[in-house]
C-alpha positions in Angstrom: -39.1 -12.7 39.8 -39.4 -15.9 37.8 -36.0 -14.5 36.2 -34.6 -14.8 39.9 -35.5 -18.2 40.3 -34.3 -19.8 36.9 -31.1 -18.1 37.4 -30.8 -19.7 40.6 -30.0 -23.1 39.3 -27.1 -21.8 37.8 -24.6 -20.7 40.9 -21.5 -19.8 38.4 -23.9 -17.0 37.0 -23.8 -14.1 39.0 -27.2 -12.2 38.6 -26.3 -8.5 37.2 -29.1 -6.1 39.4 -28.7 -3.8 36.8 -29.8 -6.3 33.9 -32.1 -7.8 35.8 -33.9 -4.1 36.7 -33.3 -3.5 32.7 -35.2 -6.8 31.9 -38.1 -6.4 34.4 -38.8 -3.1 33.4 -38.7 -3.6 29.8 -41.3 -6.5 30.3 -43.5 -4.6 32.5 -43.6 -2.0 29.6 -44.3 -4.9 27.0 -47.3 -6.6 27.9 -49.8 -6.5 30.2 -50.6 -10.1 30.6 -47.2 -10.5 33.0 -47.1 -7.5 35.0 -48.5 -9.5 37.7 -45.6 -12.0 37.7 -42.3 -9.6 38.0 -41.5 -7.2 41.4 -41.0 -4.0 41.0 -37.8 -3.6 42.4 -35.4 -6.4 42.2 -34.2 -8.4 44.6 -31.7 -7.8 47.4 -29.0 -10.5 48.3 -30.6 -11.4 51.5 -33.9 -11.8 49.9 -35.6 -15.5 50.4 -36.4 -17.0 47.2 -39.6 -18.4 46.9 -40.0 -22.3 45.4 -39.8 -22.2 41.7 -42.2 -22.0 39.8 -43.0 -23.9 36.3 -43.3 -21.2 33.0 -43.7 -23.2 29.6 -40.8 -21.8 28.0 -40.2 -19.1 26.5 -39.8 -17.7 30.7 -40.6 -14.4 28.4 -40.8 -13.2 25.2 -38.0 -13.4 22.8 -38.5 -10.0 21.7 -37.5 -8.8 25.2 -34.0 -11.2 24.9 -33.5 -9.6 21.6 -33.4 -6.1 23.2 -31.1 -7.0 25.9 -28.8 -8.6 23.5 -28.9 -5.2 22.1 -27.9 -3.8 25.5 -25.6 -5.8 26.7 -22.7 -3.8 28.2 -20.7 -6.2 30.4 -19.8 -10.1 29.9 -21.5 -10.9 32.6 -24.5 -9.9 31.1 -23.8 -12.5 28.2 -23.4 -15.3 30.4 -26.9 -14.6 32.2 -28.4 -14.6 28.7 -26.4 -17.6 27.9 -27.9 -19.4 30.9 -31.7 -18.4 30.0 -31.3 -19.6 26.2 -29.9 -22.7 27.6 -32.7 -23.5 30.2 -35.2 -22.0 27.6 -33.9 -24.3 25.0 -34.0 -21.6 22.7 -30.1 -22.8 21.2 -32.3 -23.9 17.9 -33.8 -20.7 17.4 -31.9 -18.8 15.0 -33.6 -15.6 15.9 -32.0 -16.0 19.7 -28.9 -17.9 19.1 -27.5 -16.1 15.4 -27.5 -12.9 17.3 -25.9 -13.8 20.4 -23.5 -15.7 18.6 -22.6 -13.0 16.3 -22.1 -11.0 19.2 -19.6 -12.9 20.8 -17.9 -13.7 17.4 -17.8 -10.4 16.0 -18.4 -7.3 18.1 -15.9 -5.7 20.2 -15.4 -6.1 23.2 -17.4 -9.1 23.6 -15.6 -11.0 20.9 -14.2 -14.3 22.4 -12.8 -17.0 20.1 -13.1 -19.8 22.7 -16.4 -18.8 24.2 -18.2 -18.5 20.3 -16.6 -21.8 19.4 -18.3 -23.2 22.4 -21.6 -21.7 21.8 -21.4 -22.8 18.1 -20.7 -26.4 19.3 -23.8 -26.4 21.4 -26.4 -25.5 18.9 -27.3 -29.1 17.4 -28.1 -28.2 13.7 -26.6 -24.7 13.0 -27.8 -23.0 9.8 -26.0 -22.0 7.0 -25.9 -18.2 8.8 -24.3 -19.5 11.8 -22.0 -21.1 10.0 -21.4 -18.1 7.9 -21.0 -16.0 11.5 -18.6 -18.4 12.5 -16.4 -18.4 9.1 -16.1 -15.0 9.3 -15.2 -14.3 12.9 -12.1 -16.8 12.1 -11.3 -15.1 8.7 -10.5 -11.7 10.8 -8.7 -13.7 13.6 -5.1 -15.3 14.6 -6.6 -18.8 13.4 -8.3 -18.1 9.7 -7.4 -21.4 8.6 -10.1 -22.7 11.1 -12.7 -20.7 9.0 -11.9 -22.6 5.9 -11.6 -26.1 8.2 -15.1 -25.0 8.8 -16.1 -24.2 5.3 -15.1 -27.8 4.8 -17.0 -29.0 7.2 -20.6 -27.4 6.5 -19.9 -29.0 3.0 -19.7 -32.4 4.7 -22.8 -32.2 7.0 -24.6 -31.7 3.5 -25.2 -27.7 4.3 -24.9 -26.0 0.8 -22.7 -22.5 1.3 -24.3 -19.5 0.3 -22.3 -16.7 -1.6 -21.0 -15.1 1.7 -20.0 -18.8 3.4 -17.5 -18.9 0.5 -16.2 -15.3 0.5 -15.5 -15.8 4.2 -13.6 -18.9 3.6 -11.5 -17.2 0.7 -10.9 -14.5 2.7 -9.4 -16.9 5.2 -7.6 -18.3 2.5 -6.4 -14.9 1.7 -5.1 -14.6 5.2 -2.7 -17.3 4.9 -2.3 -16.8 1.3 -3.6 -20.6 0.4 -3.9 -21.1 -3.1 -5.1 -24.6 -3.3 -8.0 -23.6 -0.7 -9.0 -21.2 -2.8 -9.2 -22.7 -6.1 -11.1 -25.5 -4.2 -13.4 -22.9 -2.8 -14.1 -21.5 -6.5 -14.6 -24.4 -7.8 -17.3 -25.4 -5.2 -19.3 -22.1 -5.9 -18.9 -22.6 -9.5 -20.6 -25.9 -9.1 -23.5 -24.1 -7.0 -24.0 -21.7 -9.5 -22.6 -18.1 -7.7 -20.4 -17.2 -10.2 -22.2 -13.8 -10.7 -21.7 -12.8 -7.0 -19.5 -9.8 -7.1 -18.2 -10.0 -3.5 -17.2 -13.5 -3.8 -15.2 -13.2 -7.0 -13.7 -9.7 -5.7 -12.7 -11.3 -2.6 -11.3 -14.1 -4.6 -9.8 -11.8 -7.3 -7.8 -10.3 -4.2 -6.2 -14.2 -3.3 -5.3 -14.4 -6.9 -3.8 -11.2 -6.6 -1.9 -11.9 -3.7 -0.6 -15.4 -4.7 0.6 -13.2 -8.1 -1.9 -15.4 -10.2 -2.0 -12.0 -12.5 -3.5 -13.6 -15.3 -6.8 -15.7 -13.1 -7.4 -12.4 -11.1 -7.7 -10.4 -14.5 -10.0 -13.1 -16.1 -12.1 -12.7 -13.0 -12.2 -9.4 -13.3 -13.0 -9.2 -16.7 -15.7 -11.9 -16.4 -17.6 -10.0 -13.4 -20.9 -9.1 -14.6 -21.1 -5.7 -12.0 -17.7 -4.1 -11.0 -18.3 -2.0 -7.8 -15.7 0.5 -7.0 -14.1 -2.0 -4.1 -13.6 -4.9 -7.3 -11.7 -1.9 -9.1 -10.2 -1.3 -6.1 -8.9 -4.8 -6.0 -7.7 -4.8 -9.3 -5.7 -1.5 -9.0 -3.9 -3.1 -6.1 -3.2 -6.4 -8.2 -1.7 -4.3 -10.7 0.5 -2.2 -8.2 1.5 -5.8 -6.8 2.4 -7.4 -9.7 4.4 -4.6 -10.9 1.9 -3.1 -13.5 2.0 -0.3 -12.3 0.9 1.8 -15.5 -1.8 -0.6 -16.1 -3.1 0.7 -12.6 -2.8 4.3 -13.4 -4.8 3.4 -16.6 -7.9 1.8 -14.6 -8.7 5.0 -12.9 -9.9 6.4 -16.3 -11.5 3.2 -17.5 -13.6 3.1 -14.4 -15.3 6.4 -15.0 -15.8 5.8 -18.8 -19.3 5.7 -20.0 -19.1 2.3 -19.8 -18.6 1.5 -16.3 -19.5 5.4 -14.7 -17.8 3.9 -11.4 -16.7 6.6 -8.9 -13.2 6.5 -7.1 -13.5 6.2 -3.3 -10.5 7.2 -0.8 -9.0 4.0 -1.0 -8.8 4.1 -5.0 -7.2 7.6 -4.4 -4.6 5.7 -1.6 -3.7 3.2 -4.0 -3.2 5.6 -6.9 -1.1 7.9 -5.1 1.2 4.5 -4.3 1.5 4.2 -8.2 2.3 7.5 -8.7 5.0 7.5 -6.2 6.2 4.1 -7.7 6.4 5.3 -11.4 7.7 8.8 -10.6 4.3 10.1 -12.2 4.0 13.5 -11.2 1.4 14.5 -13.6 -1.0 12.3 -12.8 -0.5 12.1 -9.1 -1.3 16.1 -9.3 -5.0 14.7 -10.7 -5.4 12.4 -8.2 -4.6 15.2 -5.6 -7.2 17.4 -7.4 -9.8 14.6 -7.4 -9.4 14.1 -3.5 -9.9 18.3 -3.3 -12.9 18.1 -5.5 -14.7 15.3 -4.3 -14.1 16.4 -0.4 -11.6 13.5 0.7 -9.0 16.2 1.6 -10.1 16.1 5.2 -8.4 12.7 5.6 -5.1 12.1 7.3 -4.5 9.1 5.4 -4.5 10.8 2.1 -2.7 13.9 3.3 0.1 11.5 4.6 0.3 9.3 0.9 0.2 12.8 -0.9 3.5 13.8 1.3 5.1 10.6 0.4 3.6 10.5 -3.5 5.4 14.6 -3.8 8.5 13.4 -2.1 8.8 10.1 -4.2 8.6 12.4 -7.3 11.4 14.8 -6.4 8.5 18.2 -5.6 9.6 18.7 -2.0 7.7 21.9 -2.6 4.5 20.3 -3.1 5.1 18.0 -0.4 5.8 20.7 2.5 2.5 22.4 1.0 0.4 19.6 2.0 2.1 19.0 5.2 2.0 22.5 6.3 -1.9 22.5 5.7 -2.3 18.8 7.1 -4.5 19.9 10.4 -3.3 17.3 13.5 -0.3 16.2 12.0 0.6 12.5 13.4 3.7 10.8 13.9 3.1 9.3 10.3 2.9 12.7 9.0 6.1 14.2 10.0 8.3 10.2 9.4 6.9 11.1 5.8 8.3 14.2 5.6 11.4 13.6 7.3 11.8 10.8 4.8 11.0 12.9 1.9 13.6 15.6 3.0 16.1 12.7 3.6 15.9 11.1 0.1 16.2 14.6 -2.2 19.3 14.8 -0.1 18.4 17.5 2.7 19.9 16.1 5.3 20.5 19.1 7.9 16.7 20.2 7.1 15.6 16.7 7.8 17.4 16.7 11.4 15.2 19.8 12.0 12.2 18.7 11.1 12.9 16.0 13.7 13.6 18.3 16.4 10.8 20.6 15.6 8.7 17.5 15.8 9.7 16.8 19.3 8.8 20.5 20.3 6.0 20.0 19.1 5.1 16.8 21.9 5.4 14.2 19.2 6.9 10.8 20.0 9.0 9.4 17.1 8.5 6.0 16.2 10.5 3.3 14.3 10.1 4.5 11.0 10.8 8.0 11.8 14.2 7.1 13.5 14.6 5.5 9.8 14.1 8.8 8.0 16.5 10.6 10.0 18.9 8.0 10.2 18.8 7.8 6.3 19.1 11.6 6.1 22.4 11.1 8.1 23.5 8.6 5.4 22.5 10.2 2.4 24.5 13.7 3.5 27.6 12.1 5.1 26.8 13.4 8.4 28.7 10.5 10.6 28.5 12.0 14.0 24.8 13.0 14.0 23.9 9.4 12.9 25.9 7.8 15.7 24.2 10.0 18.1 20.5 9.5 17.0 21.6 5.7 16.9 22.1 5.7 20.7 19.4 8.4 21.4 16.9 5.7 20.1 17.5 3.6 23.4 18.5 5.7 25.9 16.1 8.8 25.4 12.8 7.0 23.5 13.0 3.6 24.4 13.4 2.3 20.9 15.4 -0.7 20.1 17.5 -0.8 16.9 15.9 -2.8 14.0 17.3 -4.3 10.9 16.8 -1.2 8.8 18.2 1.0 11.5 21.2 -1.1 11.2 21.2 -1.2 7.4 21.0 2.7 7.5 24.1 3.1 9.8 25.9 0.3 7.5 25.0 2.8 4.3 26.5 5.9 6.2 29.6 4.1 7.7 30.0 2.5 4.2 29.5 5.6 2.1 31.9 7.1 4.2 34.7 5.0 3.8 34.5 3.5 7.3 34.0 -0.2 5.9 35.8 -1.8 8.8 33.7 -0.2 11.4 30.9 -1.2 9.3 31.6 -4.9 9.2 32.3 -4.6 12.7 29.0 -3.0 13.3 27.0 -5.9 11.4 29.0 -8.3 13.4 28.0 -7.0 16.4 24.6 -6.3 16.1 21.8 -7.5 18.4 19.7 -8.9 15.6 20.9 -11.8 13.1 21.9 -9.3 10.2 19.7 -10.6 6.9 21.1 -10.8 3.1 19.9 -6.9 2.9 22.5 -5.5 5.2 25.4 -7.3 3.5 24.1 -5.8 0.5 24.5 -2.7 1.7 28.3 -2.8 2.6 29.0 -5.1 -0.7 27.7 -1.7 -2.2 30.2 0.5 -0.4 32.8 -2.1 -1.0 32.1 -0.9 -5.0 32.1 2.8 -4.2 35.7 2.7 -2.6 36.8 -0.3 -4.2 37.6 -2.5 -1.6 38.2 -6.0 -3.2 38.8 -8.5 0.0 36.1 -6.8 1.5 33.8 -7.3 -1.2 34.8 -11.4 -1.6 34.0 -11.7 2.4 30.4 -10.4 1.9 29.5 -12.3 -0.8 30.8 -15.6 0.9 28.6 -14.3 4.1 25.6 -13.9 1.3 26.5 -18.1 -0.3 26.1 -19.1 3.4 22.8 -17.6 3.7 21.9 -19.1 0.3 20.7 -15.5 -0.4 23.0 -14.2 -3.3 20.6 -13.1 -6.3 22.1 -11.1 -9.8 22.5 -7.9 -8.2 25.5 -9.3 -6.1 27.1 -10.3 -8.8 26.9 -7.4 -10.7 28.5 -5.2 -7.7 31.2 -8.1 -7.6 31.9 -7.5 -11.1 31.9 -3.8 -10.9 34.1 -3.8 -7.8 36.8 -6.7 -10.3 36.6 -4.3 -13.2 37.5 -1.3 -11.1 40.8 -2.8 -10.2 41.1 -4.2 -13.1 41.1 -7.6 -12.4 39.0 -9.0 -15.9 40.4 -12.6 -15.1 37.8 -12.6 -12.1 35.5 -10.5 -14.3 35.7 -13.7 -16.5 35.0 -16.2 -13.8 32.4 -14.2 -12.4 30.5 -14.4 -15.7 31.7 -17.9 -16.5 29.5 -18.5 -13.0 26.7 -16.7 -13.6 26.3 -18.6 -17.3 26.7 -21.5 -15.9 24.1 -21.2 -13.0 21.6 -19.2 -15.0 21.8 -16.0 -13.2 19.5 -13.3 -15.0 20.6 -9.7 -14.6 17.6 -7.4 -13.7 18.1 -5.1 -16.8 18.4 -1.3 -16.1 14.9 0.3 -17.0 14.1 4.6 -17.0 10.6 6.1 -17.0 9.7 9.4 -17.8 6.1 11.0 -17.7 4.6 13.2 -20.7 0.5 14.3 -20.2 0.0 11.6 -18.0 1.6 8.8 -19.6 4.3 7.0 -18.4 7.1 6.0 -21.3 9.4 3.6 -20.4 12.8 2.8 -21.9 15.4 0.2 -21.5 19.6 0.0 -22.8 19.7 0.0 -26.6 15.7 0.6 -26.4 14.1 -0.3 -29.9 10.5 -0.6 -29.0 9.1 3.1 -28.5 7.2 4.4 -31.6 9.2 7.5 -31.9 12.8 5.6 -31.4 14.4 7.3 -34.6 13.4 10.6 -33.5 15.1 9.7 -30.0 18.0 8.5 -31.3 18.9 11.3 -33.7 17.9 13.7 -30.5 20.2 11.8 -28.5 23.0 12.1 -30.8 22.6 15.6 -31.2 22.5 15.9 -27.2 26.1 14.2 -27.1 27.8 16.3 -29.7 26.4 19.6 -27.6 27.9 18.0 -24.4 31.2 16.9 -26.0 31.8 20.5 -27.1 31.4 21.6 -23.5 33.6 19.4 -22.1 32.1 15.9 -21.4 34.0 12.5 -22.0 32.4 9.5 -21.5 33.4 7.6 -18.2 34.3 4.4 -19.2 35.1 2.7 -16.0 31.2 2.4 -15.8 31.1 -0.4 -18.6 31.9 -3.7 -16.7 32.6 -5.5 -20.3 36.2 -5.9 -21.3 36.0 -4.2 -24.7 37.9 -1.5 -26.8 37.4 2.5 -25.3 35.1 2.8 -28.8 33.1 0.1 -28.0 32.1 1.2 -24.0 31.3 4.5 -25.6 29.1 2.9 -27.6 27.1 1.2 -25.0 27.4 3.8 -22.1 25.5 6.3 -24.5 22.6 4.6 -25.0 21.9 3.8 -21.4 18.6 4.0 -20.5 18.6 7.3 -18.6 19.9 9.2 -21.2 17.3 7.7 -24.0 14.6 8.9 -21.2 16.2 12.4 -21.4 16.3 12.3 -25.4 12.7 11.7 -25.3 11.9 14.6 -22.5 13.7 17.3 -24.6 12.2 15.9 -27.8 8.6 16.4 -26.5 8.7 19.2 -23.6 9.5 23.0 -24.3 12.9 24.5 -23.6 13.1 24.9 -20.1 11.0 22.3 -18.9 12.0 20.0 -15.6 12.4 16.3 -16.7 12.1 13.7 -13.8 13.3 10.3 -14.7 13.1 7.4 -12.4 15.5 4.7 -12.9 15.4 1.1 -10.9 19.1 0.6 -10.4 21.9 3.2 -9.1 22.9 5.4 -11.8 25.9 5.0 -12.8 29.0 7.8 -12.8 29.0 8.3 -16.3 25.1 9.1 -16.5 25.8 11.3 -13.5 28.6 13.3 -15.2 26.0 13.5 -18.5 23.0 14.6 -16.5 25.5 17.3 -14.5 27.0 19.1 -17.8 23.4 18.6 -20.0 21.3 20.5 -16.7 23.8 23.4 -17.3 24.0 23.2 -21.0 20.4 22.9 -22.0 19.6 25.2 -19.2 17.3 22.6 -17.9 16.3 21.2 -14.0 16.7 17.3 -14.5 15.5 15.1 -11.1 16.1 11.5 -11.3 15.5 9.1 -8.8 17.4 5.9 -8.7 17.3 3.2 -6.7 18.7 4.4 -3.4 18.3 8.5 -3.5 17.1 11.8 -5.9 19.6 13.5 -7.5 18.7 17.0 -8.6 20.6 18.4 -11.4 20.8 22.3 -11.8 23.0 24.3 -13.6 26.0 22.0 -14.1 25.6 20.8 -10.3 24.1 17.9 -8.7 22.4 17.9 -5.0 24.1 15.3 -4.0 27.6 16.6 -4.5 28.5 14.0 -5.9 28.5 11.9 -2.8 26.0 9.0 -3.6 
């Protein structure tokens, strides 16, 4: 009876009979002294309410209210409970106000930032736990900066933050990459003596990592008294993000060593598979695959998709397809990964067949699926098919082409020599062209020696203030191929005046789980003497077979002998020489390069694969080249 009387004072609240019955029934079973106060049946809407009776708060046991909070199924229930909390003066009671605040701030589907903020403001003297709940809620919301503001408000009120408060405040800083705010929180928790809290230090490591403060993140990691798997995962992610990929792989062994004995989890495996894909580290990726199988993670769809991507990006399509075939309940991500893998390895027709098979299976394509299939058309020169897919995207599947789809089409048209058509597509796009799409066209100008259009593209990049060193290198290549050495000199002078530094070519090759890195004329490798001796031997054998250096691949104005010398020490060739030195005859060599492979190195690899009877798989910035028996899978179309 009293429950109905008390809510009668709040006409804006509709009393739910279900909740009323639940509370009534619960109270009837909770304490005998209250049995006489409540009716057995819920009141009907037309029932006359007797005069309110005064009860000292609380009107019913707190435990009953807590139980009701745990059983809430509708938002109207929350409003009723909120009204009772106010009426019974329970706002200051953390046993009641804290679970209620947690419910409306953190728990779906009742999360409501505005409602939780208003409820928090009603609490006269919020405790650190109330602040923690709100800061945490903000750190996961669309307004993470409010979490940092609330943390500062907490300190201004003289409420001492605990490690959780600081951790959630740092997480807010991570969301908006607010390094200064994170450093301030770091200083405050050091002052408070929380420097040994692992969760707090891990969150701060993540902030420093994402703000490219590699050294600070590593120092925190070194100073941590205890490192759990989450801390190791953040450090591995930090290595990958800061292009310290080899360090990321080494951490896998270190964390399991006798000194730490920390077990990698499924997140660790996901991160390491990404690192293996970036480094072309197939052997290490196979180790991770074995670990996944042995530790029962094989049923994870995310891991299966990552394995498909890793094997594809290491040029091992047979194993990628093996994982794909064994994956149950394939998602559109699984199909997209397989289609992209076929595309980057030069199997354009097969990628299109996989796309059509996916449709027959009733799976609707996404943006990334079309990026993969358009890329397949580009790498295989399938102009008609590419134009057809671009049209089908919007008409058949209702997907508006984005900048990545247009980029694939510009690449497709540009490689096919349809440069004017590619330029017209860029100028007629419904989205604003970015610098990447102009660079794609600039690369096509280099392939086809289109000087005038190349200069116009550079003008567009300058207008966007987006020119990079690689753009000038492409322009140098265009000028040098056309024999315009005066313009080559002008561009080099401009680059020197503007202090524009080019990215050196870098190639990697894996041997026994260790990734070896080479740059042009590299003398840093401990076996450099043997490597150069082996490379000299290879060059002699290839010359006998008819190999001649493609001197046009060298952009500097040198005589033929000097050009030949520079070309003979490209990083790809050093990696190949190392591979021949350390592996048995017939072993497939896998090389990854950060730039587009030059014509001379491409010719070198083709002849090498025939003379030495070795398969060579080279992944450059754009695609894979599978060299077998003197031929390349790209058919010299790249």
